[in-house]
N, C-alpha and C positions, 0 to 999 in steps of 0.2 A: 855486555855487564856496562850499565854507567859506573862510572868513574867517580871512588872518594876523594874528594880533595882535603887536605886536614892542615894547607900550609895555606892563608889566605892570601900571601902573595904568588904562589901558583893560579890560586881560583881566579885571581886578578886580568894575572896573564890571559889565562884562557878567554876569557871573554872583552877581552881587550878589539875596539870596532877597526871600523877601516879609518883611515888617518881624518878624512871629511868628517867623515860620524864622530870618532873618537872625542874628539873640541868642542860637540854639545853636550850640556849640560842633562841632557834628556837621556841620552845612550848611560851619559857616564852615572845618574844616577840608577837606570836598572842594573847595570853593572857590581854596583856597589850592593842593591838590594841581594844581585842572586849569589854574590860572594858572604854577606854575611847570613843569609839564611842556610848557606853550606854548612858557615862555620859553626851553627848554631845547632845543624841537623848531625854534627860529627866532636858533640861535648865543646865547641868551643865558646868562648866568653869575652866579652867586647872588655874593652880595658879603656878606665876613664882617669883621666889625671884629674884633681880637683882639687884650686888653691883655696885658701881661707874656711880649711874644712872643722875647725876646731865648734861653730855655733850654725844657726842662720839655715841660709842657705843651702850652705858648704854642707857642714853638715848633715841635712837631711837630704842632698844629693849621694854622701856616702853611705847615708848607711838605709835608701830607697837599693841604691845598686847593688849596694852589696845584697840586702834582699833577694833580689834579682838574679844573684848570682855572679854579676860581672866580677870582677878584677879592679880595688882600684889604688889608685898610689892619690895617697893623699899627706898637701903640703899643707903643713901646723907648725908656728910658734911656738906653743905652749903643749908639746903631747898626751899630757898629762887631764886634760879636758880632753879626751878620748878615749880616753884608759879604757871606760866601758866598752867602748866598742871596739877597741885591742882585743881584751879580754874576751869579747864573744865571737873572733871571726877568726880563720886559719890565716897563719902569715903565709900563707900560701896563695891566697885571695887580697890579701889588704898590705899595703908598704905603709907605711910612714913617715914623709920625709918632713922630718924640721929643719926651716932651715926662714932665714929674714928675704922676703921676696922681692927687699930693693937692695937687692948681694946680688948681682948677675950669673958669677961665677958661681955659687949656689944653685940659681937657675939651670944654669947646665950642668950641675954634676947633680940636679936632682933627676932630670928628666932623661940622662943617662943610666942612672941609677933606671929608674923606669922601663927602660928601653930593656938594659941586661934584667931585670925580671922575668918581664912578661909579654918582651920580644916584640914590642909593636905599643902604638897611641892610637886608640880610635878616635877617642872625644876627649879633647882640653876643655874644662868646663874652668873660665877667668870670673872669678867669682871674691875674689881678695879685694879688702881694701873700707876707707869709711867715711862717714859723713860729717856736713863739716854747716853750723847754721852761723847766723849774724851777719849785719850789715858789712859790705862790702866794704865802705871806707874801713869799715874799722877795724877789717883785715887785714896783718900785713902779708908783707910782698912775704915774707919765711915762710906764714902760714901760706899760702896758696899754690909757692912751689912745692912743699913739704905733700901737699894734697895730690900734685901733679904726678909728683913722685911714683907715690903707691898710687893711685888711683888711674894711673896714665901710663906713664914709662915703665911700670912693673910688667903691667898687661902687654903692653908691646914686647918687652924682652918676653916671655913666656911663646906669645904668639910667633913674632919671629923664628925663635928657637924647633918650635914644631914644626915648623912649616918645610923645612927639608926631609920632617923623617914622614911625615903626611903626602907629602910629593913622592917621596922614594917606593912608598906604597903604596900609591895610586888610588889612596882614599883617606878620608881625615872630616872627622867636624872638630870645628872653631867653637864654641860658645863662649862670649861676653857677656857677664850677666851686667845691667846698666842698670836704667831705673828710668823710671815717669819721668822723671826729674832731668833725664836724657831727651826728652820732647817738649818738655813745658819749664822753665826758668821761672820761679819765684821768689818772693821779696825775702831776701835772709836763707839765700839756697843759692846764691849767683855761683860760690866756689867750688861745691859739690857737681852745681850742673853744669859747670864750665867742663869740669873732668868727664863728667861721661859725652857729655856733648861730643867733644873732642872723641871721645871714642866710638860715640856712631858714626861719625864722618868716617873716621878710619876703618873701621870692619867695612864699608858698603864698599869703604875703594876694593880693602881688599876683598870681598865676595868676587867683584868682577875682573881679580886678577888672575885669584885660584883654584876658578870654579872649574879651569876645563884641565887642571890636575887631578879633578876627583874630590876635592878638598870644597865642602861645605862650611858656612857663616851663617851666624844664628845668634841675632843682636836680642836678649833678653831683657825686657821692661818691666818690672814687679810695680804695683804698686804698695801699699800700705799692706806690709807681712810682718807677722809677730819672729821680728827675728830680733838681733842685737844692734841695729841700724842706729835705733831711736832710744840708745840707752846712757845716758849722760859720763858712765860706769865704763862703759865698755868701746862701742864703734864710732859715738860720736864727739865731735868737738866744736866747743862751743867758742864764741870767739869772746874778749875782755866785756865786761856787761856797759852798759853805755848808762851817761847820765848828762845826758844833752838832751835835744829834737829826737835822738831815734829812741828815746827813754818808752815811748808809746807807739812806736813805728812798728809796722808789720814784720821788718824782716829784724826784731829785737823780741816782739810778741809769737814770731816761732818758736824759739826757745822755748817758752812755757808749756806751748801745741803740744813739742814733738814729748814732752816730759810724761803730759797726760795721756798722748796716745799709746804712748810707751806699753805695751801689754796687752794693749784692747784691738791692736790693728784687726781688720777681717780678713786678710788673706793667711792661708795655712801652705807653709813652707815646703812639707810634705804632699800634697797633691801639688804643689809649682814644679817638684823634682818628678810625677806622677807625668802630668801637662809635657815637659821638658824631653822624655821619653819618647812619648807619644808624639811630640814632632817630629824627634831626632830619626824616628822609625819610620818616617813616610819615606818615600821617596822626591817629593819635594817642601822642604819644610821652609816655615816664613824665615825670609830674615829678619825681621821683626816679632817677634813673641810678646805679644801683650799680655801678664800677667796679674787678674785682681780686675774687678765689675770696676772699681775707682778707676783703674789703669786706663781699660777700655774706653770711659765713659770722658776722660778728660781729656785724650788722646783725641778719641772722635770728635769731640767741640772742638779744641784746638784746630782741629783741617777743618772744620766751617770756617772757623774765627777766619783763619788766614787765607781761604777760597774767596770770602766776602771781601777782603783787605785786596786781596790782590785784583777782583776785578775791579774794583771800586777805583784803582790807580791804573789800570791796564793802559787805557787811553795815552796819559802820561808817561808809562814805562815804556809804551811801543814807540814814543815821540821819541826817542833817541837814537832810533835807525837812520844811517844815511837814505836816503831816496830812493826807490827801488832803482831808477836811473837816473843817477846824478851827474849832472855837469860840474865839471872841474871847476868851475866858478861860482858854483853853490857850495863847496867841499871848505868850513870854517877851516883856517888855516889853524893851525896849533898855536903860532904865536898870536891869535887874533885876542884886544883886552873885552875882557869878561864884564856888563855894566856891572861897576863895586867891587871889583874887584882886580888889586895895583898887581901891574905887572912887571918885572923887575927891571924894565925900560923904565917905568914908572919916576 
């Protein structure tokens, strides 16, 4: 008789591989899929922890997950904004966590509460954050630091807190919601792009550190979606209006374009939730998941432009290597003077 697994941890142990194979992503993906299938067959449900759950992508992920029968821990600042969701779902399936994501102790407490209630965390969806538009020159250092606190450091805090849990489980998915602007810098979006570029680099490195523990990382890069990200009264922060040469500058004009675009974006957050779930159900989900035709087009065009530029300057780039058979006399001393540059001894 085939053994029925009611405990995902027992299932994970059953399908652990030989030490050589255990450290490969391929076999860990197989083990993960087997375990998830076993859990589903026995009435188990995935556990999603979703931040920024009151609107936009976060709300869409929560509603989609509940419809799929997943257990959801929703992190919000204003519970009244999801009162309709709470009223229509069982507390056995939905846990609402109210706290500020910039409060590190609250993050730890919220994740502990999730574990106490559901026993595990299958997926962390790091979605909370806000947009910012305006010329870099006109953006105060305080505004920049605040943007990084919310858009970068709070995301890192969630990730660092769930890693030991997922490592102990032997499986888990970390989903970081980034943006097309995490791949492309636009005038007027420099600070927002900087926070997303930072997250992308962080998560790329993270994926290579934790894959041997059965933890997968997916960076979600949405294009223009109908969320609150461009709402001046919601998740969009604007720098003070310019009254100088920036007045007609693209870095200033982006503010008005975002207002005009708000509510008319082509992307559907609920279709994004479906696409994400499809990616997570694959044995080998993408590290970078582009969402929206506009995002795909823009990123592919940038990759083409970058390739052309790199090839154009390839000879110059490669010329900086030491010759393959370098003689000691040919090595330029680090103290040697360079034309046009003064040294400390000049």
